[in-house]
N, C-alpha and C positions, 0 to 999 in steps of 0.2 A: 317792603314790597319789591315786585320786580323792578319798578324804575329805581329804586335805590341802589341796584346792583349794576347799573349801566355806566362804570368807569366814569364818576362825576358828571353824568349828562341828564340825570333825573329833571333838572328844570326845563330842558329844551324838548325833552320827550312830552312832559306834560303840557307844553305850550302847543305842540303839535297836534296831541289827542283834543285838546280844548279846542283849537282853531278848526279842524276839521268838523269835529263835534257842532259847534255853532252853525259854521256854514251847509252842512250837511242838515242840519234839523230845518233850517230856513226853505232851503229847496224841497225838502220832504213835505214842509208845511203848505208850500205854495202847490206843489204837484198834486196835493190832495184838495186844497181849496179851488183853485182856478177850474179843474173838471166840474166840480159842484155847481160853482158859479154859474157856468156856461149852460149845465143842464137845467138849471133853475131859470134860466132865461131864454130857455126855447130853442137852442142850438142841437142841431143834430148829433148822433152818436159818432158819427163820422167825422165831423168838426171836433168833437171831445177826444176821439182818438188820436188826430192830427196835433192837436192841443198837445196830449201828453207825451207825444213821440218827440216834439220839439226839445224836451228836456235831456233826451239822449243823442239827438241826432248831432246837434252841433260837436259834440264831443268828439266824434269820429274825425272831423277836420282840424281839431284844436291840439290833439294828442301829440304829435311829433314837435310842430313848433314850440310846443309849451315846454317840452323836455328839452330841446335845444336851446331856448332861452334861459330856463334854470341852470343850463350846463356852463354858460357863458357869463350870466349875470348873477347866479345866486337865486334863491326861493324866496328871499324877505319881499323884496319888490311884487313880484309875481303874486304871492298870496295877499297884499295890500291890495292889488288891482282886483283880484278875486272878490275881496270884501266889498269893494266898491261896486263891482257889477252884480254882486248879490243883494245889495241895499238897492242900487238902482232900480233893479227889477222890482222888488217888492214895492217900491215907493210910486211907481209907475201905477201899479195895479190898484193902489189905494185911492192915488190922486185922479186916475181917468179909468175906472173900471170899464172895459169894453173887451170884446174877443181878440181884436188886433192888438192891443195892449198886453192882453194875459199872454198871446204868443210871444210878442216881444220878451215879457218878463220870463216866461219859459226858455227862450233862448241865452240871456242873460244868466238866469240862474243855473240852469245847466250847465253852461260854459264855465261858470265859476266855480262850482263843485269838482267838473271834472279836470281842468287845470290845477285847482289847489290840490285834489288827490296826487296827482303826479307829482308836483311840487313837492308835498310833503313826504311821499314814500321816497323819493330821490333823496330828501335831506335826511329822512330816518336811515337809509342805507351808508350814508356817509358818517351818521354818527356810531355806527357800531364798528367796533374794532376787531369783533371776530365774528365767525358764523352763530356762535351759542348768542351772543349779543344781539345780534340780527333777527334771530329767532324771537327772541324776548321782546326788542323794540316793536316789532312787527306784529307779534301778541296784542301790545298795546293799541297800535294803529287801528287794528281790525276792530277795535270795539267800538270806535268813534261812529262807523255808519249804523250800526245796532243801536245804540242807543239814542243818536239822532232821529232814526226812523220810529223809535217810540216815543219820544218828547215831541217833535216837531206835530205831528199829525194830531196827536191826543190834545194837545194845548189849542190846537188851532181849531180842532173841532169842538172844543169846550168854547171857545171865544166866539165862533160864529154863532153857536147856539144863544149866548146870552147877550152878544153885542153887536153881530153882524159881520159881513166881509169886510168892509173897510178897516174896522179895528182888528179883524185877524192881518190883514196885508200890513198894516203900521207894525202889527207886532213882528211879522217875519221882516221886516225892514230893521227892525231893531235887534234882532237876534244876532245877525253877522257883527253888530258892533263890538260885541262881547268877543267874537273871533278876533277883531283886530287889536282889542286890549291883550288877548292873549299871546297874539303872534308877536308883540313885542320883546317876549321873551326867547324869539326864534333868533339865531345869529349866523350868517352865512358862513360857511366854511370853505376856506380858499386851500386849494391843494396845489402843491407844487407839480408844475409841468404839466397842468390840467387842460393848458391850450391846445396841444397836439392830439387828446384824447377826449376832447369834450363831446363830440359826435357819437361816439363808442359807449360813454358812461351810462345812457339810460340801458342800451342793449345788455351792456355786462349786469346790472341790476336784476333784469328780467330773466337772466340765465340762473340766478339764487332762486331755490324751491320756495323759500320763506315769502320773496316778494311777489312770485308767480301765485301763490297760494290767495295771498290778501287781494290780489286783481281777480282771482275768481269769486271769493267770497264777497268783496264789494260788489261785483258786477249782479251776484245772486240778489244782494240786498236792495241795490240801488234800482234794478231792474226785475222784480221777482216774476215769474211766470204765471 
């Protein structure tokens, strides 16, 4: 497989892909279930549109701080916080389902996947030892949103039909825990002399075409037209 060709780092690549898939699946499922719940309980289309927008809006404000934090402190702790936020959002929706709680869950879930994506892509860039390896790694990373958008909404729709919204929200709170388990295979990579270039490393990654392509593909999958 492609992962076995990555200079002895296939385990970390698998961990990155599995972690992002689990977090993204939870967010995608919640992004479908929350608007359906709101519509069934009589909320207006404008309210539902605002609810869906919250999944993306918070990412605008967290992107740069998340990148700087990952530069200085590594990605492992950041990913663990993302798992916590994702679990907390879905758990709130399961325990106290209301429009206000769903809005809070949307913010937490959207923030978690946005920050996790930045951390995972940054770590993937550090794993690559050459441009060829970088293309291979990001080919794998780009699969995670597509897989998650197939798994999350599909399973959640089935659960809603069979068991109701509460069970669906509980399921969405459990998925990120598998991401936490997968993230235990990720190890922070400390680079000598990184202190002076920490603020620039995220922008250096964005100058690489494979990284830009993944951001574009991810945006199209997360926020389809």
